[in-house]
N, C-alpha and C positions, 0 to 999 in steps of 0.2 A: 647494496640494495636499499631502496627507499623505505624509511622506517614506517611511513604511512601504509605502504603496501603490506609490510610485515604485520602491522597491527590489524589491518583489515582482514588479512589472511587468518590470523589467530582467532579473531572474533568470529569469522565465518566458520572456522573449524569447530569452535566450541558450540556454536548454534547448530551446526550440521549434526553434531553428535546427538543433540536433542531431537533434531528434525527427523532423523532416521532411526531413533530409538524404538525398541520393541516394547518398552514399558508404558506406552501410552494407554490411557483408559479409553473406553468406548466413546465417552463424551469428548475427550481431546481429539480423537480421530474424527468424530463428527464435526467438531469446531474447525479443525484444519481443512477438512473437505469443503465445508460451507464457505469459508473465506476464499479458498483457492477457486472454487466454482464461481463465486462472485467476481473475483479478480479477473479470471480468464474469460468469462462469458458475459459479464456486464461491464465492468470498469474498462477493460482493454478494448471492448467493442463499442463503448459509449452507449449501451443499450438501456435506456431509461425505463423501458416497458416492464422489466423484470425486477426492479428495485424492491418491490413489495415482497418478493419471495425471500429476500435475504435480511431485511431490516425491520426491527421492531418499531412500533408506533412511537415509542419514547426515545428514539435514536438521538444521540448527541454527537456532533462533529466538532473537534477542537482545531480544525484547519481554519485560520483566520480569513481565508478566501471564500469559505462557504458562509455567505452573509445572512441567509435566512435559516431559522432553526429547523431541526428535524429533517424528515424525508423530503419536504419541498425544497429545502436548501441544497440537499444532496442532488436532487434531480436537476435543479437550476445549474449547479456546478458541472454536472456531467454534460448538460446541454452546451455549456460554455466550452468545455474541453473538446466536444465534438466539432467545434469550429476550428480547431487547431489540428495539425498533423498528429495522428496517433501511431504508436508503434504497431508493427504488424504481428508481433509475437510477444508473449509474456516476458517481462523484464525481471522476473523474480529469480534470484540466484540462491536464496536461502529462505526456507519457510520453517518456522518453529512454533511449538505450542506449549503452553504451561497453564493448565487448567482452562480458565475462560479466555486467556489472552493468546492471540495468534499474532506473530510478528513476521513480517515479510521484509527481506532486504532486497532492494532492487538495484539494478545496474542500468545506467543510461550512457550512451555515447553522445557527447556534446561537442559543438565546435569550440576550438580553443580561441578565446578572445584575444590572445596575444599573437596568434598566428592563424589567420583565416583558412589556411590550407591544411591545418591539422585538427585532430579531435583528441579528446581525452575521456577516460571513464570516470563517471561520478556515481556515488552510491547514496542511497537514501533508504528510509524505512517507512513502513506503515504498520501500525499496531491496532488491532481491533479486539474489542471485548465482546464475546458471544455469551448470551444468557437466554435460557429458555428456547434454544434453537434458532435464535436470530441475532444479528449484529446489533448491539445496543450503543456502542461507543467507538470512536476512531480518533487516533492521534497520528501525526506525521511531523516532519521537520519543516513544513511549509511556513513561509514568511510572506508578509505583504510586499508586493513589488514596489520599488521606489516610485514616488509620485502617486501612490494609491490614495484615493479619497479617504478621509477620516470619518 
């Protein structure tokens, strides 16, 4: 068995234990619900009209592709993503919460660059900090595409 698959399975299992745990506080349940509601109804649908419902005015995004600060940068990025094919359903396979931090592990099926007739599964993450009932910070594994302007 591929050791990467075993490692991913173990990590997902550990996160799932937290994700489905009954020991969540009311605040953690709210934080998880807020992030999942944003993810499924705004991010996945590229709906920029509802961003204000979920994000604080002092929002900070650590994705280097979000080039303007705060909510305007997020809205611009969502508009850019709307020009590209979007998944038709949520790609979240694990969602976990620890206090203010909600982490989503996502799965995407991508074309295999070595064999155009095949695909492979790739996993990534998004972590968001919720404070005062709104998302105030975001991290992911995004990198700048090659040839991106500096």
